[in-house]
C-alpha angles and dihedrals in degrees: 000000000000126000094259092054091050090052092052093048091049089066103098096216094050092047092048092048090050091052090047093053092047090053090046089055091048091049092048091050092050092048091049091052091048091051093048103043107027138047090262110143127223090227089073091049096089093058093042090051089061088056093048093049092043092051092046093052092043090055091043092050090047091052093046091047093051090053097049130079098225143341097057089167089061094049091046096047092046089050090050092052094048093044091047093050090049091051091047091049092050090047091052095046097042101038104013089240109164122214113275141162088278092056090049090052090049091049091051090050091052093048091049094048092045091050092050091048092050092051092049092044097052089051093048091057094081094048095065 
């Protein structure tokens, strides 16, 4: 890894967002495998997607919080907003899903989980 890449990954928000997207990919893969090889129904997918996005932003917020000096809540909530907007943009471009009350609720869930992760992460920093 070159010096420029290390500088970019040392930015807490970028690192947290990277971890969030990795966990989103893992969650999507697991859900796809469940749909393909089990009796899992697509009707439960909407609720489970909240959990996947919430977990991904929690981990991203935790990572961002661990890499920042203070204000983990700020890093986590900012991460939740950016992550949520990325998800909404992808939903719009891939499925032509326009913003709705459900997408606002999902965005608020992501912001809340990211904020919680950031607060936990900044407090975990001293324990290592």
